[in-house]
TIKOL-338652 format. One record per residue (C-alpha): z, x, y. Coordinates in nm, 4 decimals. Each point is the difference from the previous one (the first is absolute). Last residue first. Layout:
BEGIN
@z=Z&x=X&y=Y
...
//
This chain:
BEGIN
@z=-8.1871&x=-1.0963&y=7.3711
@z=0.1678&x=-0.1959&y=-0.3227
@z=-0.1577&x=0.1334&y=-0.2793
@z=-0.0242&x=-0.2844&y=-0.3561
@z=0.3283&x=-0.0679&y=-0.2088
@z=0.0932&x=0.2108&y=-0.2636
@z=0.2489&x=-0.1871&y=-0.2994
@z=0.2467&x=0.2491&y=-0.1001
@z=0.1833&x=-0.0355&y=-0.3325
@z=0.3014&x=0.0545&y=-0.1650
@z=0.1636&x=0.2468&y=0.2319
@z=0.3831&x=0.1140&y=-0.1060
@z=-0.1457&x=0.3492&y=-0.1718
@z=-0.1920&x=0.1243&y=0.3147
@z=-0.3012&x=0.1435&y=-0.0829
@z=-0.1618&x=-0.3411&y=0.1674
@z=0.1359&x=0.0369&y=0.2886
@z=-0.1298&x=0.3513&y=0.0672
@z=-0.3419&x=-0.0195&y=-0.0349
@z=0.0266&x=-0.3013&y=0.2357
@z=0.1563&x=0.2029&y=0.2691
@z=-0.3009&x=0.2848&y=-0.0889
@z=-0.2426&x=-0.3059&y=0.0768
@z=0.1411&x=-0.1362&y=0.3536
@z=0.2583&x=-0.1855&y=0.0690
@z=0.1552&x=-0.3978&y=0.0428
@z=0.2195&x=-0.1864&y=-0.2165
@z=0.0817&x=-0.3343&y=-0.0936
@z=0.2739&x=-0.0358&y=-0.2428
@z=0.0537&x=-0.1018&y=-0.3269
@z=0.3043&x=-0.0953&y=-0.2093
@z=0.0183&x=-0.3659&y=0.0269
@z=0.2887&x=-0.1152&y=0.1854
@z=-0.0078&x=0.3331&y=0.1941
@z=-0.3352&x=-0.0842&y=0.1073
@z=-0.0146&x=0.2855&y=0.3054
@z=-0.2217&x=-0.0101&y=0.2620
@z=-0.2014&x=0.3452&y=0.1627
@z=0.1657&x=0.2312&y=-0.1667
@z=-0.1362&x=0.3514&y=0.1357
@z=-0.1339&x=0.2064&y=-0.2670
@z=-0.0275&x=0.3908&y=0.1422
@z=0.2632&x=0.1788&y=-0.2017
@z=0.1512&x=-0.2798&y=-0.2523
@z=0.3485&x=-0.2228&y=-0.0106
@z=0.1157&x=-0.0817&y=-0.2745
@z=-0.1452&x=-0.3818&y=-0.1123
@z=0.2981&x=-0.1465&y=-0.1195
@z=0.0557&x=-0.1119&y=-0.4165
@z=-0.2977&x=-0.0830&y=-0.1158
@z=-0.3926&x=0.0498&y=0.2098
@z=-0.2094&x=-0.1904&y=0.0649
@z=-0.2574&x=0.1068&y=0.3238
@z=-0.1897&x=-0.1870&y=0.2394
@z=-0.2502&x=0.2105&y=0.1359
@z=-0.1317&x=0.1090&y=0.3467
@z=-0.2267&x=0.3091&y=0.0813
@z=-0.0465&x=0.1999&y=0.3166
@z=-0.2897&x=0.0445&y=0.2079
@z=0.1185&x=0.1535&y=0.3091
@z=0.2209&x=-0.1229&y=0.3212
@z=0.1616&x=-0.2733&y=-0.1082
@z=0.1119&x=-0.2390&y=0.2916
@z=0.2641&x=-0.2847&y=-0.0887
@z=0.0188&x=-0.3471&y=0.0829
@z=0.1856&x=-0.0866&y=-0.2735
@z=-0.1245&x=-0.3660&y=-0.0066
@z=-0.3109&x=0.1020&y=-0.2240
@z=0.1749&x=0.2526&y=-0.1652
@z=0.2924&x=-0.1950&y=-0.1364
@z=-0.2588&x=-0.2978&y=-0.0987
@z=-0.2757&x=0.2967&y=-0.2351
@z=0.3399&x=0.0915&y=-0.1618
@z=0.1609&x=-0.3491&y=-0.0559
@z=-0.3972&x=-0.0442&y=-0.0759
@z=0.0122&x=0.2858&y=-0.2478
@z=0.3875&x=-0.1328&y=-0.1609
@z=-0.1077&x=-0.2920&y=-0.1055
@z=-0.3513&x=0.1880&y=-0.1795
@z=0.2525&x=0.2773&y=-0.1636
@z=0.2248&x=-0.3027&y=-0.0992
@z=-0.2605&x=-0.1752&y=-0.2265
@z=-0.1386&x=0.3319&y=-0.1363
@z=0.3233&x=0.0522&y=-0.1671
@z=-0.0591&x=0.2653&y=-0.1961
@z=-0.1881&x=0.2293&y=0.2074
@z=-0.1981&x=0.1974&y=-0.1922
@z=-0.0481&x=0.3513&y=0.1396
@z=-0.1860&x=0.1476&y=0.3337
@z=-0.1560&x=-0.3854&y=0.0275
@z=-0.2580&x=-0.0474&y=0.3005
@z=0.0303&x=-0.3335&y=0.1911
@z=-0.3164&x=-0.0915&y=0.2070
//
């Protein structure tokens, strides 16, 4: 289930990014210790580094990124001026 924290401008791009993010997670073999949140972030220009937010996949041609973080990291992301929207995926454990 995808829950939108802000209204995305291009929902088709968000869905495409979610699919790419899910595929990259499934093939990465990364072990995640503890619950984290995965989200797709749409942004203008560049996504600056945000403490506690890990970029899993960068979709620069779409101005989007798949990120993993906790709830506080998502809150920090929504306060970044260049971030247009955050589409939250289900929790990953």
